[in-house]
DSSP file (Angstrom, degrees, kcal/mol; ACC not computed):
  #  RESIDUE AA STRUCTURE BP1 BP2  ACC     N-H-->O    O-->H-N    N-H-->O    O-->H-N    TCO  KAPPA ALPHA  PHI   PSI    X-CA   Y-CA   Z-CA
    1    1 A M              0   0    0      0, 0.0     2,-0.3     0, 0.0    16,-0.0   0.000 360.0 360.0 360.0 138.2  -19.9   12.5    7.1
    2    2 A A        -     0   0    0      2,-0.0     2,-0.5     0, 0.0    14,-0.1  -0.968 360.0-121.8-132.5 152.3  -19.3   11.1   10.6
    3    3 A E        -     0   0    0     -2,-0.3     2,-0.6    13,-0.0     0, 0.0  -0.790  23.1-166.5 -97.2 133.7  -20.8   11.9   13.8
    4    4 A V        -     0   0    0     -2,-0.5     3,-0.3     1,-0.1     9,-0.1  -0.957  12.4-151.2-118.1 117.2  -18.4   13.1   16.5
    5    5 A G  S    S+     0   0    0     -2,-0.6     2,-0.5     1,-0.3    -1,-0.1   0.909  89.9  22.5 -56.1 -46.3  -19.8   13.1   20.1
    6    6 A N    >   -     0   0    0      3,-0.1     3,-2.9     1,-0.1    -1,-0.3  -0.891  66.5-162.8-130.6 101.1  -17.6   15.9   21.3
    7    7 A S  T 3  S+     0   0    0     -2,-0.5    -1,-0.1    -3,-0.3    -2,-0.1   0.590  90.4  62.4 -65.1  -4.6  -16.3   18.2   18.6
    8    8 A W  T 3  S+     0   0    0      1,-0.1     2,-1.0     5,-0.0    -1,-0.3   0.464  78.7  96.2 -91.1  -5.7  -13.6   19.6   21.0
    9    9 A D    <>  -     0   0    0     -3,-2.9     4,-2.3     1,-0.2     3,-0.3  -0.741  61.4-164.9 -92.0 103.1  -12.1   16.1   21.3
   10   10 A E  H  > S+     0   0    0     -2,-1.0     4,-2.7     1,-0.2     5,-0.2   0.848  84.3  54.9 -60.7 -38.6   -9.2   16.3   18.8
   11   11 A Q  H  > S+     0   0    0      1,-0.2     4,-2.3     2,-0.2    -1,-0.2   0.907 109.5  46.2 -61.7 -42.0   -8.7   12.5   18.7
   12   12 A N  H  > S+     0   0    0     -3,-0.3     4,-2.4     2,-0.2    -2,-0.2   0.894 113.1  50.9 -68.8 -37.0  -12.3   11.8   17.8
   13   13 A C  H  X S+     0   0    0     -4,-2.3     4,-2.8     2,-0.2    -2,-0.2   0.946 110.7  47.9 -62.6 -48.4  -12.2   14.6   15.1
   14   14 A L  H  X S+     0   0    0     -4,-2.7     4,-2.9     1,-0.2    -2,-0.2   0.927 111.6  51.3 -64.0 -42.2   -9.0   13.1   13.5
   15   15 A A  H  X S+     0   0    0     -4,-2.3     4,-2.3     1,-0.2    -1,-0.2   0.934 110.0  48.7 -59.2 -42.9  -10.6    9.6   13.6
   16   16 A A  H  X S+     0   0    0     -4,-2.4     4,-2.6     1,-0.2    -1,-0.2   0.869 110.4  51.8 -65.5 -34.2  -13.6   10.9   11.9
   17   17 A K  H  X S+     0   0    0     -4,-2.8     4,-2.7     2,-0.2     5,-0.2   0.932 108.2  51.1 -62.8 -44.0  -11.5   12.7    9.3
   18   18 A S  H  X S+     0   0    0     -4,-2.9     4,-2.2     2,-0.2    -2,-0.2   0.944 110.6  48.6 -59.0 -47.6   -9.6    9.5    8.6
   19   19 A L  H  X S+     0   0    0     -4,-2.3     4,-2.2     1,-0.2     5,-0.2   0.926 111.9  49.5 -54.8 -47.7  -12.8    7.6    8.0
   20   20 A H  H  X S+     0   0    0     -4,-2.6     4,-2.0     1,-0.2    -1,-0.2   0.896 111.1  48.8 -56.5 -43.3  -14.1   10.3    5.8
   21   21 A E  H  X S+     0   0    0     -4,-2.7     4,-2.5     2,-0.2    -1,-0.2   0.855 109.4  52.9 -69.9 -36.2  -10.9   10.4    3.7
   22   22 A E  H  X S+     0   0    0     -4,-2.2     4,-2.1    -5,-0.2    -1,-0.2   0.949 111.5  45.6 -65.5 -47.1  -10.9    6.5    3.4
   23   23 A I  H  X S+     0   0    0     -4,-2.2     4,-2.2     2,-0.2    -2,-0.2   0.875 111.5  52.5 -63.6 -35.5  -14.5    6.6    2.0
   24   24 A T  H  X S+     0   0    0     -4,-2.0     4,-3.2     1,-0.2    -2,-0.2   0.937 108.5  51.1 -67.8 -42.0  -13.6    9.5   -0.3
   25   25 A R  H  X S+     0   0    0     -4,-2.5     4,-2.4     2,-0.2     5,-0.2   0.925 109.9  49.6 -60.9 -39.6  -10.6    7.5   -1.7
   26   26 A Q  H  X S+     0   0    0     -4,-2.1     4,-1.8     1,-0.2    -1,-0.2   0.931 112.3  48.3 -72.9 -37.5  -12.9    4.4   -2.3
   27   27 A I  H  X S+     0   0    0     -4,-2.2     4,-2.3     2,-0.2    -2,-0.2   0.913 110.9  51.1 -58.5 -49.4  -15.4    6.8   -4.1
   28   28 A Q  H  X S+     0   0    0     -4,-3.2     4,-1.8     1,-0.2    -2,-0.2   0.885 108.7  50.7 -60.9 -40.0  -12.6    8.3   -6.2
   29   29 A A  H  X S+     0   0    0     -4,-2.4     4,-0.8    -5,-0.2    -1,-0.2   0.879 111.0  48.3 -66.7 -37.1  -11.4    4.9   -7.3
   30   30 A A  H >< S+     0   0    0     -4,-1.8     3,-0.6    -5,-0.2     4,-0.4   0.927 113.3  48.0 -67.0 -41.2  -14.8    3.7   -8.4
   31   31 A L  H >X S+     0   0    0     -4,-2.3     4,-2.5     1,-0.2     3,-1.3   0.803  99.1  66.9 -71.4 -26.9  -15.4    7.0  -10.3
   32   32 A K  H 3< S+     0   0    0     -4,-1.8    -1,-0.2     1,-0.3    -2,-0.2   0.850  96.5  57.0 -55.8 -37.3  -12.0    6.7  -12.0
   33   33 A K  T << S+     0   0    0     -4,-0.8    -1,-0.3    -3,-0.6    -2,-0.2   0.720 119.2  29.8 -67.7 -22.0  -13.3    3.6  -13.8
   34   34 A E  T <4 S+     0   0    0     -3,-1.3    -2,-0.2    -4,-0.4    -1,-0.2   0.654 114.7  55.4-115.0 -24.6  -16.3    5.6  -15.3
   35   35 A L     <  -     0   0    0     -4,-2.5    -1,-0.2     1,-0.1     3,-0.1  -0.938  62.0-149.5-121.0 138.2  -15.1    9.2  -15.7
   36   36 A P  S    S+     0   0    0      0, 0.0     2,-0.3     0, 0.0    -1,-0.1   0.861  83.0   4.1 -77.6 -30.3  -12.0   10.4  -17.7
   37   37 A A  S    S+     0   0    0      2,-0.0     2,-0.3     0, 0.0    -5,-0.0  -0.965  70.5 138.7-156.4 133.3  -11.4   13.4  -15.5
   38   38 A F        -     0   0    0     -2,-0.3     2,-0.4    -3,-0.1    -3,-0.0  -0.979  38.1-117.7-163.0 159.8  -12.8   14.9  -12.4
   39   39 A Y        -     0   0    0     -2,-0.3     2,-0.6     2,-0.0    -2,-0.0  -0.873  14.1-146.0-109.6 145.6  -11.7   16.6   -9.1
   40   40 A V        -     0   0    0     -2,-0.4     2,-0.6     2,-0.0    -2,-0.0  -0.939  11.4-165.0-108.0 123.4  -12.3   15.4   -5.7
   41   41 A L        +     0   0    0     -2,-0.6     2,-0.2     2,-0.0    -2,-0.0  -0.943  31.9 131.7-111.1 119.9  -12.8   18.1   -3.1
   42   42 A S  S    S-     0   0    0     -2,-0.6     3,-0.1   -18,-0.0   -21,-0.0  -0.443  71.6 -54.5-143.4-147.4  -12.5   16.9    0.5
   43   43 A T  S    S-     0   0    0      1,-0.3     2,-0.1    -2,-0.2   -22,-0.1   0.167  97.8 -70.9 -95.6  19.0  -10.7   17.8    3.7
   44   44 A G        -     0   0    0     20,-0.0    -1,-0.3   -23,-0.0     2,-0.1  -0.165  68.7 -52.3 107.4 155.3   -7.3   18.0    2.2
   45   45 A C        +     0   0    0      1,-0.1    19,-0.1    -3,-0.1     6,-0.1  -0.384  44.1 170.1 -66.0 136.1   -4.8   15.4    0.8
   46   46 A T        +     0   0    0     17,-0.2    -1,-0.1   -25,-0.1    18,-0.1   0.114  41.3 116.3-128.3  17.6   -4.0   12.6    3.2
   47   47 A A  S    S+     0   0    0     13,-0.1     2,-0.3    16,-0.1     3,-0.1   0.861  81.9  33.7 -55.8 -38.3   -2.0   10.4    0.6
   48   48 A C  S    S-     0   0    0      1,-0.1     3,-0.2    12,-0.0    -1,-0.0  -0.890  75.4-132.6-118.2 149.2    1.1   10.8    2.7
   49   49 A E  S    S+     0   0    0     -2,-0.3     2,-0.4     1,-0.3    -1,-0.1   0.907 104.8  26.5 -61.2 -40.3    1.6   11.1    6.5
   50   50 A T  S    S-     0   0    0     -3,-0.1    -1,-0.3    -4,-0.0     2,-0.2  -0.992  90.5-127.9-124.9 121.7    3.9   14.0    5.8
   51   51 A C        -     0   0    0     -2,-0.4     7,-0.1    -3,-0.2    -2,-0.0  -0.466   6.2-154.9 -77.0 139.3    3.5   16.1    2.7
   52   52 A A    >>  +     0   0    0     -2,-0.2     4,-1.4     2,-0.1     3,-0.6   0.750  49.9 137.4 -77.5 -24.8    6.5   16.7    0.5
   53   53 A C  T 34  +     0   0    0      1,-0.3    -2,-0.1     2,-0.2     6,-0.0  -0.430  59.7  10.6 -76.8 145.0    5.1   20.0   -1.0
   54   54 A P  T 34 S+     0   0    0      0, 0.0    -1,-0.3     0, 0.0    -2,-0.1  -0.991 127.0  51.7 -96.0   2.3    6.3   22.6   -1.6
   55   55 A E  T <4 S+     0   0    0     -3,-0.6    -2,-0.2     1,-0.1    -3,-0.1   0.818 123.4  13.5 -72.1 -28.4    9.9   21.6   -1.1
   56   56 A E  S  < S-     0   0    0     -4,-1.4     3,-0.1     1,-0.0    -1,-0.1  -0.940  95.1 -81.7-139.3 162.7    9.6   18.6   -3.4
   57   57 A P        -     0   0    0      0, 0.0     2,-0.2     0, 0.0    -5,-0.1  -0.155  60.8 -84.8 -58.5 156.0    7.1   17.3   -6.0
   58   58 A C        -     0   0    0      1,-0.2    -7,-0.0    -6,-0.1     6,-0.0  -0.435  31.8-147.5 -64.1 134.0    4.0   15.5   -4.8
   59   59 A R  S    S+     0   0    0      1,-0.2    -1,-0.2    -2,-0.2    -8,-0.0   0.755  93.1  28.0 -72.2 -22.3    4.8   11.8   -4.3
   60   60 A H    >>  +     0   0    0      1,-0.1     3,-1.8     2,-0.0     4,-1.4  -0.531  65.9 162.3-139.6  66.9    1.3   10.7   -5.3
   61   61 A P  T 34 S+     0   0    0      0, 0.0    -1,-0.1     0, 0.0    -2,-0.1   0.763  76.4  60.5 -61.1 -24.8   -0.2   13.2   -7.7
   62   62 A E  T 34 S+     0   0    0      1,-0.2    -2,-0.0     2,-0.1     0, 0.0   0.676 112.3  40.0 -76.5 -14.0   -2.9   10.8   -8.9
   63   63 A E  T <4        0   0    0     -3,-1.8   -17,-0.2     1,-0.1    -1,-0.2   0.640 360.0 360.0 -98.3 -17.9   -4.2   10.6   -5.2
   64   64 A A     <        0   0    0     -4,-1.4    -2,-0.1   -19,-0.1    -1,-0.1   0.519 360.0 360.0 -75.8 360.0   -3.9   14.1   -4.3
């Protein structure tokens, strides 16, 4: 969770989302060491700048 001073400011919201997703990826990596299978529910996949789906298979299914 991140504080955004003005929720109408798209740049601040996108920056907060990026920070949130980076922290989520760090937690996911730590949990993978301890848990055999689990799902991460967040604000959507950000593994790639542009998603290949549905035209092509996911480039990083282990991160999605």
